[in-house]
PDB file with SEQRES, HELIX, SHEET and CRYST1 records, atoms N, CA, C and O in Angstrom:
SEQRES   1 A   67  UNK UNK UNK UNK UNK UNK UNK UNK UNK UNK UNK UNK UNK          
SEQRES   2 A   67  UNK UNK UNK UNK UNK UNK UNK UNK UNK UNK UNK UNK UNK          
SEQRES   3 A   67  UNK UNK UNK UNK UNK UNK UNK UNK UNK UNK UNK UNK UNK          
SEQRES   4 A   67  UNK UNK UNK UNK UNK UNK UNK UNK UNK UNK UNK UNK UNK          
SEQRES   5 A   67  UNK UNK UNK UNK UNK UNK UNK UNK UNK UNK UNK UNK UNK          
SEQRES   6 A   67  UNK UNK                                                      
HELIX    1 AA1 UNK A    3  UNK A   14  1                                  12    
HELIX    2 AA2 UNK A   18  UNK A   25  1                                   8    
HELIX    3 AA3 UNK A   29  UNK A   36  1                                   8    
HELIX    4 AA4 UNK A   44  UNK A   54  1                                  11    
HELIX    5 AA5 UNK A   58  UNK A   63  1                                   6    
CRYST1    1.000    1.000    1.000  90.00  90.00  90.00 P 1           1          
ATOM      1  N   UNK A   1     137.869  27.741   0.526  1.00  0.00           N  
ATOM      2  CA  UNK A   1     137.447  29.051   0.053  1.00  0.00           C  
ATOM      3  C   UNK A   1     136.836  28.899  -1.334  1.00  0.00           C  
ATOM      4  O   UNK A   1     137.391  28.208  -2.189  1.00  0.00           O  
ATOM      5  N   UNK A   2     135.722  29.527  -1.552  1.00  0.00           N  
ATOM      6  CA  UNK A   2     135.048  29.477  -2.843  1.00  0.00           C  
ATOM      7  C   UNK A   2     135.234  30.801  -3.578  1.00  0.00           C  
ATOM      8  O   UNK A   2     135.618  31.812  -2.989  1.00  0.00           O  
ATOM      9  N   UNK A   3     134.952  30.767  -4.875  1.00  0.00           N  
ATOM     10  CA  UNK A   3     135.114  31.958  -5.694  1.00  0.00           C  
ATOM     11  C   UNK A   3     134.326  33.141  -5.143  1.00  0.00           C  
ATOM     12  O   UNK A   3     134.809  34.273  -5.161  1.00  0.00           O  
ATOM     13  N   UNK A   4     133.117  32.885  -4.653  1.00  0.00           N  
ATOM     14  CA  UNK A   4     132.308  34.010  -4.182  1.00  0.00           C  
ATOM     15  C   UNK A   4     132.962  34.704  -2.996  1.00  0.00           C  
ATOM     16  O   UNK A   4     132.879  35.926  -2.879  1.00  0.00           O  
ATOM     17  N   UNK A   5     133.617  33.942  -2.106  1.00  0.00           N  
ATOM     18  CA  UNK A   5     134.324  34.548  -0.977  1.00  0.00           C  
ATOM     19  C   UNK A   5     135.489  35.389  -1.475  1.00  0.00           C  
ATOM     20  O   UNK A   5     135.762  36.463  -0.939  1.00  0.00           O  
ATOM     21  N   UNK A   6     136.171  34.899  -2.496  1.00  0.00           N  
ATOM     22  CA  UNK A   6     137.290  35.640  -3.074  1.00  0.00           C  
ATOM     23  C   UNK A   6     136.803  36.935  -3.706  1.00  0.00           C  
ATOM     24  O   UNK A   6     137.398  37.989  -3.484  1.00  0.00           O  
ATOM     25  N   UNK A   7     135.737  36.876  -4.487  1.00  0.00           N  
ATOM     26  CA  UNK A   7     135.192  38.074  -5.119  1.00  0.00           C  
ATOM     27  C   UNK A   7     134.765  39.072  -4.048  1.00  0.00           C  
ATOM     28  O   UNK A   7     135.094  40.254  -4.140  1.00  0.00           O  
ATOM     29  N   UNK A   8     134.042  38.614  -3.043  1.00  0.00           N  
ATOM     30  CA  UNK A   8     133.591  39.506  -1.968  1.00  0.00           C  
ATOM     31  C   UNK A   8     134.773  40.172  -1.274  1.00  0.00           C  
ATOM     32  O   UNK A   8     134.790  41.388  -1.087  1.00  0.00           O  
ATOM     33  N   UNK A   9     135.749  39.373  -0.898  1.00  0.00           N  
ATOM     34  CA  UNK A   9     136.907  39.894  -0.179  1.00  0.00           C  
ATOM     35  C   UNK A   9     137.621  40.978  -0.979  1.00  0.00           C  
ATOM     36  O   UNK A   9     137.869  42.072  -0.473  1.00  0.00           O  
ATOM     37  N   UNK A  10     137.950  40.665  -2.236  1.00  0.00           N  
ATOM     38  CA  UNK A  10     138.733  41.607  -3.032  1.00  0.00           C  
ATOM     39  C   UNK A  10     137.911  42.807  -3.494  1.00  0.00           C  
ATOM     40  O   UNK A  10     138.459  43.898  -3.654  1.00  0.00           O  
ATOM     41  N   UNK A  11     136.619  42.629  -3.709  1.00  0.00           N  
ATOM     42  CA  UNK A  11     135.791  43.796  -4.046  1.00  0.00           C  
ATOM     43  C   UNK A  11     135.746  44.756  -2.867  1.00  0.00           C  
ATOM     44  O   UNK A  11     135.811  45.971  -3.054  1.00  0.00           O  
ATOM     45  N   UNK A  12     135.636  44.223  -1.653  1.00  0.00           N  
ATOM     46  CA  UNK A  12     135.667  45.077  -0.464  1.00  0.00           C  
ATOM     47  C   UNK A  12     137.018  45.781  -0.336  1.00  0.00           C  
ATOM     48  O   UNK A  12     137.078  46.972  -0.032  1.00  0.00           O  
ATOM     49  N   UNK A  13     138.094  45.040  -0.567  1.00  0.00           N  
ATOM     50  CA  UNK A  13     139.437  45.617  -0.473  1.00  0.00           C  
ATOM     51  C   UNK A  13     139.666  46.725  -1.501  1.00  0.00           C  
ATOM     52  O   UNK A  13     140.332  47.719  -1.213  1.00  0.00           O  
ATOM     53  N   UNK A  14     139.118  46.550  -2.683  1.00  0.00           N  
ATOM     54  CA  UNK A  14     139.325  47.515  -3.773  1.00  0.00           C  
ATOM     55  C   UNK A  14     138.238  48.591  -3.831  1.00  0.00           C  
ATOM     56  O   UNK A  14     138.345  49.538  -4.610  1.00  0.00           O  
ATOM     57  N   UNK A  15     137.208  48.451  -3.020  1.00  0.00           N  
ATOM     58  CA  UNK A  15     136.123  49.427  -3.008  1.00  0.00           C  
ATOM     59  C   UNK A  15     135.279  49.416  -4.270  1.00  0.00           C  
ATOM     60  O   UNK A  15     134.753  50.451  -4.681  1.00  0.00           O  
ATOM     61  N   UNK A  16     135.150  48.250  -4.884  1.00  0.00           N  
ATOM     62  CA  UNK A  16     134.390  48.129  -6.128  1.00  0.00           C  
ATOM     63  C   UNK A  16     132.935  47.789  -5.841  1.00  0.00           C  
ATOM     64  O   UNK A  16     132.623  47.133  -4.848  1.00  0.00           O  
ATOM     65  N   UNK A  17     132.066  48.234  -6.704  1.00  0.00           N  
ATOM     66  CA  UNK A  17     130.635  47.985  -6.580  1.00  0.00           C  
ATOM     67  C   UNK A  17     130.180  46.981  -7.644  1.00  0.00           C  
ATOM     68  O   UNK A  17     130.768  46.887  -8.722  1.00  0.00           O  
ATOM     69  N   UNK A  18     129.122  46.234  -7.317  1.00  0.00           N  
ATOM     70  CA  UNK A  18     128.567  45.256  -8.257  1.00  0.00           C  
ATOM     71  C   UNK A  18     128.273  45.872  -9.618  1.00  0.00           C  
ATOM     72  O   UNK A  18     128.620  45.304 -10.654  1.00  0.00           O  
ATOM     73  N   UNK A  19     127.637  47.030  -9.609  1.00  0.00           N  
ATOM     74  CA  UNK A  19     127.222  47.672 -10.859  1.00  0.00           C  
ATOM     75  C   UNK A  19     128.412  47.922 -11.781  1.00  0.00           C  
ATOM     76  O   UNK A  19     128.313  47.704 -12.989  1.00  0.00           O  
ATOM     77  N   UNK A  20     129.528  48.374 -11.228  1.00  0.00           N  
ATOM     78  CA  UNK A  20     130.722  48.684 -12.016  1.00  0.00           C  
ATOM     79  C   UNK A  20     131.303  47.413 -12.647  1.00  0.00           C  
ATOM     80  O   UNK A  20     131.551  47.374 -13.852  1.00  0.00           O  
ATOM     81  N   UNK A  21     131.517  46.386 -11.838  1.00  0.00           N  
ATOM     82  CA  UNK A  21     132.135  45.157 -12.355  1.00  0.00           C  
ATOM     83  C   UNK A  21     131.175  44.435 -13.306  1.00  0.00           C  
ATOM     84  O   UNK A  21     131.605  43.873 -14.313  1.00  0.00           O  
ATOM     85  N   UNK A  22     129.887  44.449 -12.990  1.00  0.00           N  
ATOM     86  CA  UNK A  22     128.896  43.833 -13.881  1.00  0.00           C  
ATOM     87  C   UNK A  22     128.933  44.483 -15.260  1.00  0.00           C  
ATOM     88  O   UNK A  22     128.892  43.796 -16.280  1.00  0.00           O  
ATOM     89  N   UNK A  23     129.010  45.809 -15.282  1.00  0.00           N  
ATOM     90  CA  UNK A  23     129.051  46.529 -16.556  1.00  0.00           C  
ATOM     91  C   UNK A  23     130.304  46.145 -17.351  1.00  0.00           C  
ATOM     92  O   UNK A  23     130.228  45.939 -18.562  1.00  0.00           O  
ATOM     93  N   UNK A  24     131.451  46.049 -16.680  1.00  0.00           N  
ATOM     94  CA  UNK A  24     132.680  45.644 -17.366  1.00  0.00           C  
ATOM     95  C   UNK A  24     132.556  44.253 -17.989  1.00  0.00           C  
ATOM     96  O   UNK A  24     133.091  43.991 -19.066  1.00  0.00           O  
ATOM     97  N   UNK A  25     131.844  43.371 -17.293  1.00  0.00           N  
ATOM     98  CA  UNK A  25     131.670  41.992 -17.776  1.00  0.00           C  
ATOM     99  C   UNK A  25     130.539  41.869 -18.788  1.00  0.00           C  
ATOM    100  O   UNK A  25     130.373  40.816 -19.403  1.00  0.00           O  
ATOM    101  N   UNK A  26     129.769  42.922 -18.966  1.00  0.00           N  
ATOM    102  CA  UNK A  26     128.669  42.890 -19.927  1.00  0.00           C  
ATOM    103  C   UNK A  26     127.475  42.092 -19.447  1.00  0.00           C  
ATOM    104  O   UNK A  26     126.753  41.491 -20.244  1.00  0.00           O  
ATOM    105  N   UNK A  27     127.269  42.089 -18.118  1.00  0.00           N  
ATOM    106  CA  UNK A  27     126.141  41.357 -17.554  1.00  0.00           C  
ATOM    107  C   UNK A  27     125.344  42.271 -16.626  1.00  0.00           C  
ATOM    108  O   UNK A  27     125.798  43.357 -16.265  1.00  0.00           O  
ATOM    109  N   UNK A  28     124.162  41.821 -16.250  1.00  0.00           N  
ATOM    110  CA  UNK A  28     123.336  42.588 -15.317  1.00  0.00           C  
ATOM    111  C   UNK A  28     123.899  42.470 -13.900  1.00  0.00           C  
ATOM    112  O   UNK A  28     124.695  41.580 -13.601  1.00  0.00           O  
ATOM    113  N   UNK A  29     123.467  43.384 -13.044  1.00  0.00           N  
ATOM    114  CA  UNK A  29     123.858  43.305 -11.640  1.00  0.00           C  
ATOM    115  C   UNK A  29     123.349  42.013 -11.016  1.00  0.00           C  
ATOM    116  O   UNK A  29     124.003  41.432 -10.150  1.00  0.00           O  
ATOM    117  N   UNK A  30     122.177  41.566 -11.463  1.00  0.00           N  
ATOM    118  CA  UNK A  30     121.600  40.334 -10.924  1.00  0.00           C  
ATOM    119  C   UNK A  30     122.485  39.127 -11.260  1.00  0.00           C  
ATOM    120  O   UNK A  30     122.709  38.257 -10.418  1.00  0.00           O  
ATOM    121  N   UNK A  31     122.978  39.087 -12.492  1.00  0.00           N  
ATOM    122  CA  UNK A  31     123.865  37.989 -12.888  1.00  0.00           C  
ATOM    123  C   UNK A  31     125.143  38.029 -12.075  1.00  0.00           C  
ATOM    124  O   UNK A  31     125.602  37.000 -11.579  1.00  0.00           O  
ATOM    125  N   UNK A  32     125.717  39.211 -11.937  1.00  0.00           N  
ATOM    126  CA  UNK A  32     126.951  39.333 -11.158  1.00  0.00           C  
ATOM    127  C   UNK A  32     126.714  38.930  -9.703  1.00  0.00           C  
ATOM    128  O   UNK A  32     127.562  38.285  -9.087  1.00  0.00           O  
ATOM    129  N   UNK A  33     125.579  39.308  -9.169  1.00  0.00           N  
ATOM    130  CA  UNK A  33     125.227  38.934  -7.802  1.00  0.00           C  
ATOM    131  C   UNK A  33     125.155  37.414  -7.651  1.00  0.00           C  
ATOM    132  O   UNK A  33     125.568  36.874  -6.625  1.00  0.00           O  
ATOM    133  N   UNK A  34     124.633  36.727  -8.663  1.00  0.00           N  
ATOM    134  CA  UNK A  34     124.572  35.260  -8.632  1.00  0.00           C  
ATOM    135  C   UNK A  34     125.979  34.662  -8.610  1.00  0.00           C  
ATOM    136  O   UNK A  34     126.209  33.644  -7.957  1.00  0.00           O  
ATOM    137  N   UNK A  35     126.923  35.292  -9.323  1.00  0.00           N  
ATOM    138  CA  UNK A  35     128.309  34.825  -9.274  1.00  0.00           C  
ATOM    139  C   UNK A  35     128.859  34.985  -7.859  1.00  0.00           C  
ATOM    140  O   UNK A  35     129.512  34.085  -7.331  1.00  0.00           O  
ATOM    141  N   UNK A  36     128.589  36.134  -7.257  1.00  0.00           N  
ATOM    142  CA  UNK A  36     129.090  36.398  -5.902  1.00  0.00           C  
ATOM    143  C   UNK A  36     128.485  35.435  -4.896  1.00  0.00           C  
ATOM    144  O   UNK A  36     129.114  35.120  -3.886  1.00  0.00           O  
ATOM    145  N   UNK A  37     127.277  34.965  -5.156  1.00  0.00           N  
ATOM    146  CA  UNK A  37     126.600  34.023  -4.253  1.00  0.00           C  
ATOM    147  C   UNK A  37     126.883  32.569  -4.621  1.00  0.00           C  
ATOM    148  O   UNK A  37     126.377  31.654  -3.972  1.00  0.00           O  
ATOM    149  N   UNK A  38     127.680  32.356  -5.650  1.00  0.00           N  
ATOM    150  CA  UNK A  38     128.042  31.027  -6.146  1.00  0.00           C  
ATOM    151  C   UNK A  38     126.836  30.238  -6.647  1.00  0.00           C  
ATOM    152  O   UNK A  38     126.829  29.008  -6.598  1.00  0.00           O  
ATOM    153  N   UNK A  39     125.817  30.951  -7.128  1.00  0.00           N  
ATOM    154  CA  UNK A  39     124.654  30.291  -7.720  1.00  0.00           C  
ATOM    155  C   UNK A  39     124.929  29.933  -9.170  1.00  0.00           C  
ATOM    156  O   UNK A  39     124.431  28.924  -9.670  1.00  0.00           O  
ATOM    157  N   UNK A  40     125.717  30.754  -9.845  1.00  0.00           N  
ATOM    158  CA  UNK A  40     126.187  30.485 -11.207  1.00  0.00           C  
ATOM    159  C   UNK A  40     127.645  30.927 -11.275  1.00  0.00           C  
ATOM    160  O   UNK A  40     128.150  31.565 -10.351  1.00  0.00           O  
ATOM    161  N   UNK A  41     128.316  30.588 -12.366  1.00  0.00           N  
ATOM    162  CA  UNK A  41     129.730  30.930 -12.525  1.00  0.00           C  
ATOM    163  C   UNK A  41     129.935  31.745 -13.797  1.00  0.00           C  
ATOM    164  O   UNK A  41     129.242  31.531 -14.791  1.00  0.00           O  
ATOM    165  N   UNK A  42     130.891  32.686 -13.768  1.00  0.00           N  
ATOM    166  CA  UNK A  42     131.207  33.427 -14.991  1.00  0.00           C  
ATOM    167  C   UNK A  42     131.945  32.529 -15.980  1.00  0.00           C  
ATOM    168  O   UNK A  42     132.553  31.530 -15.597  1.00  0.00           O  
ATOM    169  N   UNK A  43     131.882  32.902 -17.262  1.00  0.00           N  
ATOM    170  CA  UNK A  43     132.693  32.169 -18.227  1.00  0.00           C  
ATOM    171  C   UNK A  43     134.147  32.635 -18.073  1.00  0.00           C  
ATOM    172  O   UNK A  43     134.423  33.554 -17.303  1.00  0.00           O  
ATOM    173  N   UNK A  44     135.059  32.016 -18.790  1.00  0.00           N  
ATOM    174  CA  UNK A  44     136.484  32.334 -18.631  1.00  0.00           C  
ATOM    175  C   UNK A  44     136.803  33.782 -18.979  1.00  0.00           C  
ATOM    176  O   UNK A  44     137.606  34.420 -18.299  1.00  0.00           O  
ATOM    177  N   UNK A  45     136.188  34.299 -20.021  1.00  0.00           N  
ATOM    178  CA  UNK A  45     136.416  35.691 -20.411  1.00  0.00           C  
ATOM    179  C   UNK A  45     135.982  36.635 -19.288  1.00  0.00           C  
ATOM    180  O   UNK A  45     136.700  37.572 -18.942  1.00  0.00           O  
ATOM    181  N   UNK A  46     134.810  36.380 -18.729  1.00  0.00           N  
ATOM    182  CA  UNK A  46     134.297  37.228 -17.654  1.00  0.00           C  
ATOM    183  C   UNK A  46     135.140  37.082 -16.387  1.00  0.00           C  
ATOM    184  O   UNK A  46     135.391  38.070 -15.697  1.00  0.00           O  
ATOM    185  N   UNK A  47     135.577  35.867 -16.077  1.00  0.00           N  
ATOM    186  CA  UNK A  47     136.440  35.652 -14.918  1.00  0.00           C  
ATOM    187  C   UNK A  47     137.756  36.409 -15.081  1.00  0.00           C  
ATOM    188  O   UNK A  47     138.288  36.944 -14.108  1.00  0.00           O  
ATOM    189  N   UNK A  48     138.284  36.458 -16.307  1.00  0.00           N  
ATOM    190  CA  UNK A  48     139.519  37.203 -16.564  1.00  0.00           C  
ATOM    191  C   UNK A  48     139.314  38.695 -16.318  1.00  0.00           C  
ATOM    192  O   UNK A  48     140.197  39.358 -15.773  1.00  0.00           O  
ATOM    193  N   UNK A  49     138.169  39.224 -16.709  1.00  0.00           N  
ATOM    194  CA  UNK A  49     137.862  40.639 -16.466  1.00  0.00           C  
ATOM    195  C   UNK A  49     137.783  40.906 -14.962  1.00  0.00           C  
ATOM    196  O   UNK A  49     138.330  41.893 -14.469  1.00  0.00           O  
ATOM    197  N   UNK A  50     137.104  40.028 -14.247  1.00  0.00           N  
ATOM    198  CA  UNK A  50     136.977  40.191 -12.791  1.00  0.00           C  
ATOM    199  C   UNK A  50     138.356  40.170 -12.141  1.00  0.00           C  
ATOM    200  O   UNK A  50     138.676  41.040 -11.331  1.00  0.00           O  
ATOM    201  N   UNK A  51     139.170  39.181 -12.493  1.00  0.00           N  
ATOM    202  CA  UNK A  51     140.515  39.074 -11.912  1.00  0.00           C  
ATOM    203  C   UNK A  51     141.332  40.324 -12.203  1.00  0.00           C  
ATOM    204  O   UNK A  51     142.042  40.820 -11.329  1.00  0.00           O  
ATOM    205  N   UNK A  52     141.238  40.830 -13.416  1.00  0.00           N  
ATOM    206  CA  UNK A  52     141.987  42.039 -13.772  1.00  0.00           C  
ATOM    207  C   UNK A  52     141.538  43.217 -12.917  1.00  0.00           C  
ATOM    208  O   UNK A  52     142.376  43.954 -12.396  1.00  0.00           O  
ATOM    209  N   UNK A  53     140.247  43.404 -12.767  1.00  0.00           N  
ATOM    210  CA  UNK A  53     139.732  44.517 -11.970  1.00  0.00           C  
ATOM    211  C   UNK A  53     140.068  44.367 -10.489  1.00  0.00           C  
ATOM    212  O   UNK A  53     140.282  45.360  -9.793  1.00  0.00           O  
ATOM    213  N   UNK A  54     140.113  43.131 -10.012  1.00  0.00           N  
ATOM    214  CA  UNK A  54     140.453  42.895  -8.615  1.00  0.00           C  
ATOM    215  C   UNK A  54     141.962  42.906  -8.382  1.00  0.00           C  
ATOM    216  O   UNK A  54     142.432  42.855  -7.245  1.00  0.00           O  
ATOM    217  N   UNK A  55     142.716  42.973  -9.496  1.00  0.00           N  
ATOM    218  CA  UNK A  55     144.180  42.980  -9.462  1.00  0.00           C  
ATOM    219  C   UNK A  55     144.740  41.716  -8.798  1.00  0.00           C  
ATOM    220  O   UNK A  55     145.642  41.768  -7.962  1.00  0.00           O  
ATOM    221  N   UNK A  56     144.162  40.580  -9.209  1.00  0.00           N  
ATOM    222  CA  UNK A  56     144.636  39.285  -8.738  1.00  0.00           C  
ATOM    223  C   UNK A  56     144.769  38.352  -9.937  1.00  0.00           C  
ATOM    224  O   UNK A  56     144.222  38.618 -11.007  1.00  0.00           O  
ATOM    225  N   UNK A  57     145.501  37.257  -9.748  1.00  0.00           N  
ATOM    226  CA  UNK A  57     145.621  36.248 -10.795  1.00  0.00           C  
ATOM    227  C   UNK A  57     144.305  35.497 -10.923  1.00  0.00           C  
ATOM    228  O   UNK A  57     143.579  35.320  -9.944  1.00  0.00           O  
ATOM    229  N   UNK A  58     144.010  35.064 -12.121  1.00  0.00           N  
ATOM    230  CA  UNK A  58     142.785  34.320 -12.343  1.00  0.00           C  
ATOM    231  C   UNK A  58     142.782  33.028 -11.515  1.00  0.00           C  
ATOM    232  O   UNK A  58     141.734  32.625 -11.009  1.00  0.00           O  
ATOM    233  N   UNK A  59     143.936  32.379 -11.375  1.00  0.00           N  
ATOM    234  CA  UNK A  59     143.985  31.157 -10.565  1.00  0.00           C  
ATOM    235  C   UNK A  59     143.655  31.461  -9.116  1.00  0.00           C  
ATOM    236  O   UNK A  59     143.020  30.646  -8.447  1.00  0.00           O  
ATOM    237  N   UNK A  60     144.077  32.633  -8.610  1.00  0.00           N  
ATOM    238  CA  UNK A  60     143.748  33.014  -7.240  1.00  0.00           C  
ATOM    239  C   UNK A  60     142.245  33.294  -7.105  1.00  0.00           C  
ATOM    240  O   UNK A  60     141.649  33.020  -6.063  1.00  0.00           O  
ATOM    241  N   UNK A  61     141.647  33.832  -8.151  1.00  0.00           N  
ATOM    242  CA  UNK A  61     140.202  34.079  -8.134  1.00  0.00           C  
ATOM    243  C   UNK A  61     139.447  32.768  -8.014  1.00  0.00           C  
ATOM    244  O   UNK A  61     138.496  32.660  -7.240  1.00  0.00           O  
ATOM    245  N   UNK A  62     139.867  31.779  -8.775  1.00  0.00           N  
ATOM    246  CA  UNK A  62     139.163  30.507  -8.807  1.00  0.00           C  
ATOM    247  C   UNK A  62     139.439  29.674  -7.556  1.00  0.00           C  
ATOM    248  O   UNK A  62     138.519  29.097  -6.977  1.00  0.00           O  
ATOM    249  N   UNK A  63     140.693  29.613  -7.145  1.00  0.00           N  
ATOM    250  CA  UNK A  63     141.043  28.805  -5.975  1.00  0.00           C  
ATOM    251  C   UNK A  63     140.752  29.522  -4.663  1.00  0.00           C  
ATOM    252  O   UNK A  63     140.341  28.896  -3.686  1.00  0.00           O  
ATOM    253  N   UNK A  64     140.966  30.834  -4.643  1.00  0.00           N  
ATOM    254  CA  UNK A  64     140.727  31.601  -3.438  1.00  0.00           C  
ATOM    255  C   UNK A  64     141.710  31.325  -2.322  1.00  0.00           C  
ATOM    256  O   UNK A  64     141.362  31.470  -1.150  1.00  0.00           O  
ATOM    257  N   UNK A  65     142.936  30.929  -2.655  1.00  0.00           N  
ATOM    258  CA  UNK A  65     143.916  30.556  -1.625  1.00  0.00           C  
ATOM    259  C   UNK A  65     144.691  31.719  -1.023  1.00  0.00           C  
ATOM    260  O   UNK A  65     145.264  31.573   0.057  1.00  0.00           O  
ATOM    261  N   UNK A  66     144.726  32.854  -1.681  1.00  0.00           N  
ATOM    262  CA  UNK A  66     145.591  33.949  -1.245  1.00  0.00           C  
ATOM    263  C   UNK A  66     144.885  35.024  -0.442  1.00  0.00           C  
ATOM    264  O   UNK A  66     145.167  36.208  -0.627  1.00  0.00           O  
ATOM    265  N   UNK A  67     143.983  34.649   0.435  1.00  0.00           N  
ATOM    266  CA  UNK A  67     143.304  35.637   1.265  1.00  0.00           C  
ATOM    267  C   UNK A  67     144.006  35.757   2.585  1.00  0.00           C  
ATOM    268  O   UNK A  67     143.590  36.543   3.436  1.00  0.00           O  
TER     269      UNK A  67                                                      
END                                                                             
């Protein structure tokens, strides 16, 4: 499981939209979309924001083992 699968899964579960999470991370929707597609990766601060919004541990976000 890759980070993008984890982000997709939990965003669907939580009903979150790209625009909302991108704004929280201080990035464009395009940048956030690249993270979801695993084309680029967020920095640690941004990953922590994503994990918090998805209500999962940061290690679960990165490893993607708890799906």
